[in-house]
Biopython code that builds the backbone (N, CA, C, O; Angstrom):
import numpy as np
from Bio.PDB.StructureBuilder import StructureBuilder

atoms = [
    (1, "MET", "N", (-10.223, -2.687, 20.125)),
    (1, "MET", "CA", (-10.414, -0.645, 19.107)),
    (1, "MET", "C", (-11.070, -1.494, 18.562)),
    (1, "MET", "O", (-10.485, -2.527, 18.235)),
    (2, "THR", "N", (-12.768, -1.324, 18.228)),
    (2, "THR", "CA", (-13.831, -1.693, 17.076)),
    (2, "THR", "C", (-13.030, -1.382, 15.443)),
    (2, "THR", "O", (-11.949, -0.890, 15.117)),
    (3, "THR", "N", (-14.088, -1.900, 14.761)),
    (3, "THR", "CA", (-13.212, -1.635, 13.278)),
    (3, "THR", "C", (-13.713, -0.566, 12.837)),
    (3, "THR", "O", (-13.048, -0.026, 11.953)),
    (4, "ASP", "N", (-15.395, 0.331, 13.377)),
    (4, "ASP", "CA", (-14.926, 1.293, 13.011)),
    (4, "ASP", "C", (-14.998, 1.855, 14.095)),
    (4, "ASP", "O", (-16.198, 2.011, 14.321)),
    (5, "GLU", "N", (-13.979, 2.539, 15.488)),
    (5, "GLU", "CA", (-13.559, 2.873, 15.784)),
    (5, "GLU", "C", (-11.982, 2.868, 14.841)),
    (5, "GLU", "O", (-11.286, 3.875, 14.972)),
    (6, "PHE", "N", (-11.402, 1.599, 13.808)),
    (6, "PHE", "CA", (-10.319, 1.741, 13.752)),
    (6, "PHE", "C", (-10.909, 2.390, 12.612)),
    (6, "PHE", "O", (-10.310, 3.389, 12.214)),
    (7, "ARG", "N", (-11.780, 2.102, 12.099)),
    (7, "ARG", "CA", (-11.855, 3.015, 10.211)),
    (7, "ARG", "C", (-12.436, 5.115, 10.049)),
    (7, "ARG", "O", (-12.401, 5.867, 9.075)),
    (8, "ASP", "N", (-12.762, 5.285, 11.086)),
    (8, "ASP", "CA", (-12.602, 6.487, 11.708)),
    (8, "ASP", "C", (-11.666, 7.470, 12.253)),
    (8, "ASP", "O", (-11.552, 8.674, 12.025)),
    (9, "ASP", "N", (-10.714, 6.299, 13.400)),
    (9, "ASP", "CA", (-9.006, 6.640, 13.521)),
    (9, "ASP", "C", (-8.600, 6.814, 12.214)),
    (9, "ASP", "O", (-8.383, 7.970, 11.850)),
    (10, "LEU", "N", (-8.433, 5.797, 11.334)),
    (10, "LEU", "CA", (-7.413, 5.774, 9.701)),
    (10, "LEU", "C", (-8.225, 6.759, 8.700)),
    (10, "LEU", "O", (-7.761, 6.800, 7.561)),
    (11, "THR", "N", (-9.766, 7.838, 9.042)),
    (11, "THR", "CA", (-9.516, 8.786, 8.319)),
    (11, "THR", "C", (-9.258, 9.764, 8.478)),
    (11, "THR", "O", (-9.029, 10.681, 7.689)),
    (12, "ALA", "N", (-9.255, 9.654, 10.557)),
    (12, "ALA", "CA", (-8.569, 11.205, 10.320)),
    (12, "ALA", "C", (-7.344, 11.269, 10.316)),
    (12, "ALA", "O", (-6.789, 12.294, 10.715)),
    (13, "LEU", "N", (-6.573, 10.099, 9.827)),
    (13, "LEU", "CA", (-4.839, 10.224, 9.401)),
    (13, "LEU", "C", (-4.794, 10.445, 7.979)),
    (13, "LEU", "O", (-3.665, 10.374, 7.492)),
    (14, "LEU", "N", (-5.881, 10.730, 7.082)),
    (14, "LEU", "CA", (-6.035, 10.741, 5.576)),
    (14, "LEU", "C", (-4.928, 12.535, 5.041)),
    (14, "LEU", "O", (-4.294, 12.715, 4.001)),
    (15, "PRO", "N", (-5.088, 13.382, 6.076)),
    (15, "PRO", "CA", (-4.696, 14.083, 5.511)),
    (15, "PRO", "C", (-3.039, 14.137, 5.663)),
    (15, "PRO", "O", (-2.299, 14.558, 4.774)),
    (16, "ARG", "N", (-2.476, 13.503, 7.289)),
    (16, "ARG", "CA", (-1.096, 13.165, 7.313)),
    (16, "ARG", "C", (-0.642, 12.223, 6.203)),
    (16, "ARG", "O", (0.297, 12.485, 5.451)),
    (17, "LEU", "N", (-1.504, 10.906, 6.141)),
    (17, "LEU", "CA", (-0.430, 9.867, 5.027)),
    (17, "LEU", "C", (-0.610, 10.890, 3.839)),
    (17, "LEU", "O", (0.250, 10.776, 2.966)),
    (18, "TRP", "N", (-1.713, 12.022, 3.605)),
    (18, "TRP", "CA", (-1.022, 12.808, 1.399)),
    (18, "TRP", "C", (-0.024, 13.663, 1.620)),
    (18, "TRP", "O", (0.754, 13.974, 0.718)),
    (19, "ARG", "N", (0.091, 14.283, 3.221)),
    (19, "ARG", "CA", (0.914, 15.163, 2.610)),
    (19, "ARG", "C", (3.123, 14.017, 2.863)),
    (19, "ARG", "O", (4.298, 14.308, 2.636)),
    (20, "TYR", "N", (2.155, 12.509, 3.557)),
    (20, "TYR", "CA", (3.457, 12.103, 3.829)),
    (20, "TYR", "C", (3.236, 11.459, 2.229)),
    (20, "TYR", "O", (4.349, 10.933, 2.223)),
    (21, "ALA", "N", (2.864, 11.214, 1.330)),
    (21, "ALA", "CA", (2.112, 10.127, -0.386)),
    (21, "ALA", "C", (3.627, 11.281, -0.934)),
    (21, "ALA", "O", (4.758, 10.964, -1.301)),
    (22, "MET", "N", (2.798, 13.013, -0.717)),
    (22, "MET", "CA", (3.199, 14.131, -1.380)),
    (22, "MET", "C", (4.908, 14.087, -1.343)),
    (22, "MET", "O", (5.626, 14.272, -2.326)),
    (23, "VAL", "N", (5.402, 13.774, 0.134)),
    (23, "VAL", "CA", (7.210, 14.217, 0.614)),
    (23, "VAL", "C", (7.134, 13.060, -0.418)),
    (23, "VAL", "O", (7.450, 13.616, -1.470)),
    (24, "LYS", "N", (6.821, 11.398, -0.768)),
    (24, "LYS", "CA", (7.404, 10.142, -1.502)),
    (24, "LYS", "C", (7.660, 10.594, -2.795)),
    (24, "LYS", "O", (8.694, 10.972, -3.344)),
    (25, "CYS", "N", (6.319, 10.458, -3.229)),
    (25, "CYS", "CA", (5.970, 10.649, -5.429)),
    (25, "CYS", "C", (6.143, 12.187, -5.633)),
    (25, "CYS", "O", (6.001, 12.364, -6.843)),
    (26, "ARG", "N", (6.399, 13.465, -4.978)),
    (26, "ARG", "CA", (6.229, 15.023, -5.560)),
    (26, "ARG", "C", (5.140, 14.786, -6.671)),
    (26, "ARG", "O", (5.367, 15.403, -7.711)),
    (27, "ASN", "N", (4.293, 14.212, -6.659)),
    (27, "ASN", "CA", (2.640, 14.336, -7.561)),
    (27, "ASN", "C", (1.547, 13.446, -7.113)),
    (27, "ASN", "O", (1.217, 12.281, -6.890)),
    (28, "PRO", "N", (1.124, 14.876, -7.115)),
    (28, "PRO", "CA", (0.000, 14.581, -6.407)),
    (28, "PRO", "C", (-1.850, 13.273, -6.861)),
    (28, "PRO", "O", (-2.980, 13.026, -6.441)),
    (29, "ASP", "N", (-0.967, 12.945, -7.843)),
    (29, "ASP", "CA", (-2.175, 11.751, -8.300)),
    (29, "ASP", "C", (-1.144, 10.829, -7.639)),
    (29, "ASP", "O", (-1.674, 10.526, -6.570)),
    (30, "LYS", "N", (0.227, 10.134, -7.720)),
    (30, "LYS", "CA", (0.548, 9.299, -7.746)),
    (30, "LYS", "C", (-0.268, 8.761, -5.955)),
    (30, "LYS", "O", (-0.976, 7.789, -5.693)),
    (31, "ALA", "N", (0.441, 10.326, -4.707)),
    (31, "ALA", "CA", (0.319, 10.719, -4.001)),
    (31, "ALA", "C", (-1.404, 9.671, -3.345)),
    (31, "ALA", "O", (-1.797, 8.757, -2.620)),
    (32, "ASN", "N", (-1.719, 10.474, -4.075)),
    (32, "ASN", "CA", (-3.426, 10.213, -3.685)),
    (32, "ASN", "C", (-3.576, 8.290, -4.194)),
    (32, "ASN", "O", (-3.946, 7.547, -3.285)),
    (33, "ASP", "N", (-3.313, 7.705, -5.449)),
    (33, "ASP", "CA", (-3.368, 6.609, -5.574)),
    (33, "ASP", "C", (-2.251, 5.507, -4.235)),
    (33, "ASP", "O", (-2.763, 4.464, -3.828)),
    (34, "LEU", "N", (-1.228, 5.793, -3.862)),
    (34, "LEU", "CA", (-0.168, 5.483, -2.653)),
    (34, "LEU", "C", (-1.235, 5.402, -1.401)),
    (34, "LEU", "O", (-1.883, 4.415, -1.051)),
    (35, "VAL", "N", (-1.231, 6.686, -0.841)),
    (35, "VAL", "CA", (-2.651, 6.284, 0.370)),
    (35, "VAL", "C", (-4.034, 5.327, -0.002)),
    (35, "VAL", "O", (-4.710, 4.628, 0.754)),
    (36, "GLN", "N", (-4.147, 5.531, -1.169)),
    (36, "GLN", "CA", (-5.149, 4.390, -1.879)),
    (36, "GLN", "C", (-4.564, 2.904, -0.784)),
    (36, "GLN", "O", (-4.921, 2.461, 0.308)),
    (37, "ALA", "N", (-3.881, 2.655, -1.448)),
    (37, "ALA", "CA", (-2.861, 1.825, -1.375)),
    (37, "ALA", "C", (-2.683, 1.391, 0.116)),
    (37, "ALA", "O", (-3.070, 0.316, 0.573)),
    (38, "THR", "N", (-2.144, 2.223, 0.702)),
    (38, "THR", "CA", (-2.177, 2.896, 2.132)),
    (38, "THR", "C", (-3.226, 1.637, 2.577)),
    (38, "THR", "O", (-3.098, 0.413, 2.567)),
    (39, "CYS", "N", (-4.293, 2.524, 2.962)),
    (39, "CYS", "CA", (-5.137, 2.242, 3.457)),
    (39, "CYS", "C", (-6.040, 1.410, 2.888)),
    (39, "CYS", "O", (-7.106, 1.784, 3.375)),
    (40, "GLU", "N", (-6.304, 0.351, 2.024)),
    (40, "GLU", "CA", (-6.611, -0.814, 2.026)),
    (40, "GLU", "C", (-6.310, -1.832, 2.654)),
    (40, "GLU", "O", (-6.994, -2.665, 3.249)),
    (41, "ARG", "N", (-4.447, -1.638, 2.367)),
    (41, "ARG", "CA", (-3.604, -2.712, 3.217)),
    (41, "ARG", "C", (-4.115, -2.816, 4.972)),
    (41, "ARG", "O", (-4.283, -3.626, 5.884)),
    (42, "ALA", "N", (-4.225, -0.966, 4.546)),
    (42, "ALA", "CA", (-4.654, -1.651, 6.760)),
    (42, "ALA", "C", (-5.823, -2.129, 6.980)),
    (42, "ALA", "O", (-6.168, -2.969, 7.810)),
    (43, "LEU", "N", (-6.610, -1.399, 5.977)),
    (43, "LEU", "CA", (-8.126, -1.811, 6.581)),
    (43, "LEU", "C", (-7.997, -3.902, 6.595)),
    (43, "LEU", "O", (-8.500, -4.603, 7.473)),
    (44, "SER", "N", (-7.108, -4.489, 5.236)),
    (44, "SER", "CA", (-7.329, -5.577, 5.598)),
    (44, "SER", "C", (-6.779, -6.875, 6.677)),
    (44, "SER", "O", (-7.049, -8.033, 6.995)),
    (45, "ARG", "N", (-5.327, -5.196, 7.112)),
    (45, "ARG", "CA", (-4.996, -5.972, 8.164)),
    (45, "ARG", "C", (-5.181, -5.976, 9.661)),
    (45, "ARG", "O", (-4.637, -6.496, 10.635)),
    (46, "SER", "N", (-6.181, -5.171, 9.415)),
    (46, "SER", "CA", (-6.743, -4.691, 10.390)),
    (46, "SER", "C", (-6.790, -4.899, 12.029)),
    (46, "SER", "O", (-6.784, -4.205, 13.046)),
    (47, "HIS", "N", (-6.861, -6.768, 11.514)),
    (47, "HIS", "CA", (-7.153, -7.355, 13.465)),
    (47, "HIS", "C", (-5.289, -7.367, 13.291)),
    (47, "HIS", "O", (-4.670, -8.343, 13.717)),
    (48, "GLN", "N", (-4.646, -6.345, 12.719)),
    (48, "GLN", "CA", (-2.546, -6.939, 13.023)),
    (48, "GLN", "C", (-2.813, -5.794, 14.024)),
    (48, "GLN", "O", (-2.421, -5.773, 15.191)),
    (49, "PHE", "N", (-3.231, -5.249, 13.662)),
    (49, "PHE", "CA", (-2.761, -3.540, 14.942)),
    (49, "PHE", "C", (-3.217, -3.790, 16.322)),
    (49, "PHE", "O", (-4.181, -4.359, 16.834)),
    (50, "GLN", "N", (-2.139, -3.136, 16.752)),
    (50, "GLN", "CA", (-2.459, -3.717, 18.934)),
    (50, "GLN", "C", (-3.115, -2.033, 18.693)),
    (50, "GLN", "O", (-2.977, -1.108, 17.893)),
    (51, "ALA", "N", (-4.033, -2.403, 20.171)),
    (51, "ALA", "CA", (-4.593, -1.346, 20.375)),
    (51, "ALA", "C", (-3.313, -1.233, 21.792)),
    (51, "ALA", "O", (-2.567, -1.953, 22.455)),
    (52, "GLY", "N", (-3.787, 0.396, 21.615)),
    (52, "GLY", "CA", (-2.493, 1.110, 22.340)),
    (52, "GLY", "C", (-0.839, 1.909, 22.109)),
    (52, "GLY", "O", (0.048, 2.602, 22.607)),
    (53, "THR", "N", (-1.409, 1.007, 20.718)),
    (53, "THR", "CA", (0.235, 0.982, 19.573)),
    (53, "THR", "C", (-0.695, 3.018, 19.397)),
    (53, "THR", "O", (-1.578, 3.717, 19.894)),
    (54, "ARG", "N", (0.271, 3.020, 18.440)),
    (54, "ARG", "CA", (0.517, 5.321, 17.241)),
    (54, "ARG", "C", (0.167, 4.671, 15.693)),
    (54, "ARG", "O", (1.055, 4.586, 14.845)),
    (55, "LEU", "N", (-1.437, 4.162, 15.396)),
    (55, "LEU", "CA", (-2.143, 4.012, 14.097)),
    (55, "LEU", "C", (-1.717, 3.794, 13.488)),
    (55, "LEU", "O", (-1.516, 2.773, 12.831)),
    (56, "ASP", "N", (-1.110, 5.758, 13.541)),
    (56, "ASP", "CA", (-0.296, 6.906, 12.334)),
    (56, "ASP", "C", (1.063, 6.531, 12.042)),
    (56, "ASP", "O", (1.778, 6.611, 11.043)),
    (57, "ALA", "N", (1.198, 6.109, 13.187)),
    (57, "ALA", "CA", (3.283, 5.566, 13.201)),
    (57, "ALA", "C", (3.127, 3.960, 12.364)),
    (57, "ALA", "O", (4.210, 3.916, 11.781)),
    (58, "TRP", "N", (2.382, 2.646, 11.996)),
    (58, "TRP", "CA", (1.452, 1.943, 11.799)),
    (58, "TRP", "C", (1.074, 2.425, 9.806)),
    (58, "TRP", "O", (1.137, 2.014, 8.648)),
    (59, "THR", "N", (0.907, 2.920, 10.188)),
    (59, "THR", "CA", (0.186, 3.135, 8.581)),
    (59, "THR", "C", (1.444, 3.911, 7.966)),
    (59, "THR", "O", (1.561, 3.955, 6.741)),
    (60, "ILE", "N", (2.049, 4.305, 8.503)),
    (60, "ILE", "CA", (2.945, 5.276, 7.786)),
    (60, "ILE", "C", (4.575, 4.048, 7.444)),
    (60, "ILE", "O", (5.540, 4.215, 6.697)),
    (61, "THR", "N", (4.266, 3.057, 8.255)),
    (61, "THR", "CA", (4.784, 1.743, 7.807)),
    (61, "THR", "C", (5.185, 0.982, 6.279)),
    (61, "THR", "O", (6.105, 0.867, 5.468)),
    (62, "ILE", "N", (3.264, 0.417, 6.643)),
    (62, "ILE", "CA", (2.591, -0.014, 4.824)),
    (62, "ILE", "C", (2.543, 0.684, 3.885)),
    (62, "ILE", "O", (2.231, 0.191, 2.802)),
    (63, "MET", "N", (2.965, 2.653, 4.050)),
    (63, "MET", "CA", (2.850, 3.089, 2.918)),
    (63, "MET", "C", (4.841, 3.163, 2.403)),
    (63, "MET", "O", (5.262, 3.146, 1.246)),
    (64, "GLN", "N", (5.615, 3.234, 3.573)),
    (64, "GLN", "CA", (6.529, 3.083, 3.672)),
    (64, "GLN", "C", (7.525, 1.677, 2.666)),
    (64, "GLN", "O", (8.689, 1.670, 2.263)),
    (65, "SER", "N", (6.295, 0.530, 2.549)),
    (65, "SER", "CA", (7.005, -0.594, 3.022)),
    (65, "SER", "C", (6.140, -0.640, 1.297)),
    (65, "SER", "O", (6.689, -1.291, 0.408)),
    (66, "ILE", "N", (4.830, 0.087, 1.009)),
    (66, "ILE", "CA", (4.529, 0.209, -0.057)),
    (66, "ILE", "C", (4.981, 0.910, -0.964)),
    (66, "ILE", "O", (4.200, 1.363, -1.800)),
    (67, "TRP", "N", (5.677, 1.048, -1.000)),
    (67, "TRP", "CA", (6.204, 2.883, -1.642)),
    (67, "TRP", "C", (7.913, 1.910, -2.249)),
    (67, "TRP", "O", (8.588, 1.705, -3.257)),
    (68, "LYS", "N", (7.841, 1.515, -0.354)),
    (68, "LYS", "CA", (9.770, 0.653, -1.092)),
    (68, "LYS", "C", (9.853, -0.230, -2.220)),
    (68, "LYS", "O", (10.581, -0.171, -3.211)),
    (69, "THR", "N", (8.492, -1.515, -1.705)),
    (69, "THR", "CA", (8.455, -2.429, -3.261)),
    (69, "THR", "C", (7.671, -1.347, -4.964)),
    (69, "THR", "O", (8.294, -1.159, -6.009)),
    (70, "ILE", "N", (7.308, -1.225, -4.887)),
    (70, "ILE", "CA", (7.049, -0.270, -5.729)),
    (70, "ILE", "C", (8.005, 0.909, -6.131)),
    (70, "ILE", "O", (7.328, 1.747, -6.726)),
    (71, "SER", "N", (9.079, 1.225, -6.053)),
    (71, "SER", "CA", (10.009, 2.507, -6.365)),
    (71, "SER", "C", (11.379, 1.887, -7.070)),
    (71, "SER", "O", (12.132, 2.199, -7.992)),
    (72, "ASP", "N", (11.219, 0.534, -5.824)),
    (72, "ASP", "CA", (13.035, -0.544, -6.496)),
    (72, "ASP", "C", (12.060, -1.297, -7.875)),
    (72, "ASP", "O", (12.872, -1.970, -8.510)),
    (73, "GLY", "N", (11.359, -1.355, -8.204)),
    (73, "GLY", "CA", (10.552, -1.343, -9.101)),
    (73, "GLY", "C", (9.946, -3.364, -9.639)),
    (73, "GLY", "O", (9.467, -3.771, -10.698)),
    (74, "ILE", "N", (10.337, -4.229, -8.139)),
    (74, "ILE", "CA", (9.798, -5.219, -7.475)),
    (74, "ILE", "C", (8.170, -5.760, -8.102)),
    (74, "ILE", "O", (7.303, -5.128, -7.498)),
    (75, "PRO", "N", (7.699, -6.514, -8.892)),
    (75, "PRO", "CA", (6.371, -6.695, -9.373)),
    (75, "PRO", "C", (5.467, -6.533, -7.324)),
    (75, "PRO", "O", (5.877, -7.067, -6.293)),
    (76, "TYR", "N", (5.100, -6.257, -7.380)),
    (76, "TYR", "CA", (3.660, -6.073, -6.394)),
    (76, "TYR", "C", (3.812, -7.185, -5.399)),
    (76, "TYR", "O", (4.560, -7.452, -4.458)),
    (77, "GLY", "N", (2.484, -7.875, -6.188)),
    (77, "GLY", "CA", (2.378, -9.032, -5.964)),
    (77, "GLY", "C", (3.965, -10.772, -5.468)),
    (77, "GLY", "O", (4.227, -11.660, -4.656)),
    (78, "VAL", "N", (4.400, -10.148, -6.671)),
    (78, "VAL", "CA", (5.976, -11.684, -5.823)),
    (78, "VAL", "C", (7.071, -10.849, -4.015)),
    (78, "VAL", "O", (7.584, -11.279, -2.982)),
    (79, "ALA", "N", (6.794, -9.174, -4.903)),
    (79, "ALA", "CA", (7.019, -8.740, -3.510)),
    (79, "ALA", "C", (6.115, -9.641, -2.011)),
    (79, "ALA", "O", (6.882, -10.433, -1.464)),
    (80, "GLN", "N", (5.030, -9.603, -1.519)),
    (80, "GLN", "CA", (4.204, -9.802, -0.472)),
    (80, "GLN", "C", (4.657, -10.970, -1.303)),
    (80, "GLN", "O", (5.347, -10.314, -2.084)),
    (81, "GLY", "N", (4.824, -12.565, -1.842)),
    (81, "GLY", "CA", (4.721, -13.776, -1.594)),
    (81, "GLY", "C", (4.249, -14.054, -2.176)),
    (81, "GLY", "O", (4.830, -14.862, -2.901)),
    (82, "SER", "N", (3.098, -13.830, -2.465)),
    (82, "SER", "CA", (1.594, -14.340, -3.425)),
    (82, "SER", "C", (2.576, -14.921, -4.193)),
    (82, "SER", "O", (3.751, -14.644, -4.436)),
    (83, "LEU", "N", (1.579, -16.059, -4.618)),
    (83, "LEU", "CA", (1.913, -17.580, -5.630)),
    (83, "LEU", "C", (1.303, -16.212, -7.424)),
    (83, "LEU", "O", (0.787, -15.108, -7.596)),
    (84, "MET", "N", (1.874, -17.393, -8.270)),
    (84, "MET", "CA", (1.110, -15.985, -9.599)),
    (84, "MET", "C", (0.299, -17.491, -9.792)),
    (84, "MET", "O", (0.709, -18.520, -9.256)),
    (85, "PRO", "N", (-0.760, -17.434, -10.539)),
    (85, "PRO", "CA", (-1.488, -18.046, -10.955)),
    (85, "PRO", "C", (-1.004, -18.800, -12.361)),
    (85, "PRO", "O", (0.118, -18.297, -12.424)),
    (86, "LYS", "N", (-1.070, -19.503, -13.314)),
    (86, "LYS", "CA", (-0.512, -20.443, -13.974)),
    (86, "LYS", "C", (-1.350, -19.860, -15.637)),
    (86, "LYS", "O", (-2.297, -20.580, -15.954)),
    (87, "MET", "N", (-1.127, -18.983, -16.363)),
    (87, "MET", "CA", (-2.013, -19.115, -17.636)),
    (87, "MET", "C", (-2.502, -20.492, -17.563)),
    (87, "MET", "O", (-2.036, -21.578, -17.220)),
    (88, "PRO", "N", (-3.690, -20.017, -18.042)),
    (88, "PRO", "CA", (-3.851, -21.349, -18.562)),
    (88, "PRO", "C", (-3.750, -22.537, -19.825)),
    (88, "PRO", "O", (-4.035, -22.371, -21.011)),
    (89, "GLY", "N", (-3.408, -23.388, -19.365)),
    (89, "GLY", "CA", (-2.097, -23.911, -20.942)),
    (89, "GLY", "C", (-0.743, -23.377, -21.161)),
    (89, "GLY", "O", (-0.003, -23.890, -22.000)),
    (90, "SER", "N", (-0.472, -22.608, -20.615)),
    (90, "SER", "CA", (1.203, -22.694, -20.146)),
    (90, "SER", "C", (1.555, -22.471, -19.118)),
    (90, "SER", "O", (1.215, -21.858, -18.105)),
    (91, "SER", "N", (2.601, -23.282, -19.635)),
    (91, "SER", "CA", (3.928, -23.348, -18.234)),
    (91, "SER", "C", (4.402, -22.433, -17.488)),
    (91, "SER", "O", (5.021, -22.697, -16.457)),
    (92, "THR", "N", (4.135, -20.991, -17.987)),
    (92, "THR", "CA", (4.530, -19.958, -16.736)),
    (92, "THR", "C", (3.252, -18.635, -16.422)),
    (92, "THR", "O", (2.043, -18.405, -16.398)),
    (93, "ARG", "N", (4.462, -18.114, -16.246)),
    (93, "ARG", "CA", (3.116, -18.105, -14.211)),
    (93, "ARG", "C", (2.683, -16.779, -14.924)),
    (93, "ARG", "O", (3.382, -15.978, -15.544)),
    (94, "MET", "N", (1.274, -16.766, -14.654)),
    (94, "MET", "CA", (0.179, -14.721, -15.244)),
    (94, "MET", "C", (0.626, -13.455, -13.759)),
    (94, "MET", "O", (0.754, -14.169, -12.765)),
    (95, "ASN", "N", (0.792, -12.454, -13.493)),
    (95, "ASN", "CA", (0.676, -11.580, -11.904)),
    (95, "ASN", "C", (-0.746, -10.506, -12.449)),
    (95, "ASN", "O", (-0.937, -9.419, -12.993)),
    (96, "PRO", "N", (-1.301, -11.344, -12.033)),
    (96, "PRO", "CA", (-2.747, -10.872, -11.991)),
    (96, "PRO", "C", (-2.658, -9.748, -11.340)),
    (96, "PRO", "O", (-3.798, -9.305, -11.200)),
    (97, "LEU", "N", (-1.603, -8.819, -10.706)),
    (97, "LEU", "CA", (-1.034, -7.628, -10.443)),
    (97, "LEU", "C", (-1.264, -6.290, -11.132)),
    (97, "LEU", "O", (-1.729, -5.164, -10.955)),
    (98, "LYS", "N", (-0.343, -7.498, -12.500)),
    (98, "LYS", "CA", (0.679, -6.326, -13.379)),
    (98, "LYS", "C", (-0.429, -5.480, -13.613)),
    (98, "LYS", "O", (-1.650, -5.553, -13.751)),
    (99, "GLY", "N", (0.911, -4.257, -13.597)),
    (99, "GLY", "CA", (-0.252, -3.338, -13.408)),
    (99, "GLY", "C", (-1.311, -2.436, -12.826)),
    (99, "GLY", "O", (-1.994, -1.695, -13.533)),
    (100, "ARG", "N", (-1.388, -2.492, -11.971)),
    (100, "ARG", "CA", (-2.705, -2.494, -10.973)),
    (100, "ARG", "C", (-1.360, -1.186, -10.651)),
    (100, "ARG", "O", (-1.501, -0.122, -11.254)),
    (101, "PHE", "N", (-0.654, -1.277, -10.114)),
    (101, "PHE", "CA", (0.570, -0.014, -9.638)),
    (101, "PHE", "C", (1.530, 0.604, -10.506)),
    (101, "PHE", "O", (2.695, 0.970, -10.345)),
    (102, "SER", "N", (0.820, 0.619, -11.360)),
    (102, "SER", "CA", (1.499, 0.717, -12.382)),
    (102, "SER", "C", (1.693, 2.578, -12.257)),
    (102, "SER", "O", (2.884, 2.866, -12.368)),
    (103, "SER", "N", (1.029, 3.491, -12.110)),
    (103, "SER", "CA", (0.420, 4.981, -11.912)),
    (103, "SER", "C", (1.527, 5.193, -10.423)),
    (103, "SER", "O", (2.123, 6.241, -10.176)),
    (104, "LEU", "N", (1.592, 3.932, -9.577)),
    (104, "LEU", "CA", (2.170, 4.290, -8.524)),
    (104, "LEU", "C", (4.033, 4.806, -8.811)),
    (104, "LEU", "O", (4.498, 5.649, -8.044)),
    (105, "ARG", "N", (4.732, 4.347, -9.684)),
    (105, "ARG", "CA", (6.227, 4.177, -9.602)),
    (105, "ARG", "C", (6.574, 6.312, -9.000)),
    (105, "ARG", "O", (6.839, 7.513, -9.062)),
    (106, "CYS", "N", (6.353, 5.529, -8.691)),
    (106, "CYS", "CA", (7.879, 6.793, -7.825)),
    (106, "CYS", "C", (8.802, 6.777, -7.031)),
    (106, "CYS", "O", (8.936, 6.356, -5.882)),
    (107, "TYR", "N", (9.406, 7.253, -7.714)),
    (107, "TYR", "CA", (11.442, 7.734, -7.605)),
    (107, "TYR", "C", (11.564, 7.977, -7.078)),
    (107, "TYR", "O", (10.765, 8.643, -6.420)),
    (108, "ARG", "N", (12.874, 7.673, -6.722)),
    (108, "ARG", "CA", (13.115, 8.580, -5.822)),
    (108, "ARG", "C", (13.924, 10.003, -6.478)),
    (108, "ARG", "O", (13.607, 10.080, -7.665)),
    (109, "GLN", "N", (14.604, 10.832, -6.191)),
    (109, "GLN", "CA", (15.299, 11.588, -7.209)),
    (109, "GLN", "C", (16.251, 12.653, -6.547)),
    (109, "GLN", "O", (16.930, 13.397, -7.254)),
]
sb = StructureBuilder()
sb.init_structure("model")
sb.init_model(0)
sb.init_chain("A")
sb.init_seg("    ")
for serial, (resi, resn, name, xyz) in enumerate(atoms, 1):
    if name == "N":
        sb.init_residue(resn, " ", resi, " ")
    sb.init_atom(name, np.array(xyz, "f"), 0.0, 1.0, " ", f" {name:<3s}", serial, name[0])
structure = sb.get_structure()
């Protein structure tokens, strides 16, 4: 599957992804943020998608992973295993993603 085909197929899935995000978040703005985060991750990892498998199932799995990480309150960068850079002149580490997904705080009700 070429990059253009992947993007076209992902674009075609947007309505389904948004509906699923609405079920999770129950808020249109948060659902949009969740879909955007899902698409960003899917595009950055498109090389991991195996042709002949279901793109919808793959992207929903990505969305569930992001939603679970955020709804459990785990800092996003830490949950992904990334190393947080140290603040200059300090022994503590700063989180460059802090606040990036704060609008995605979707909680199970």
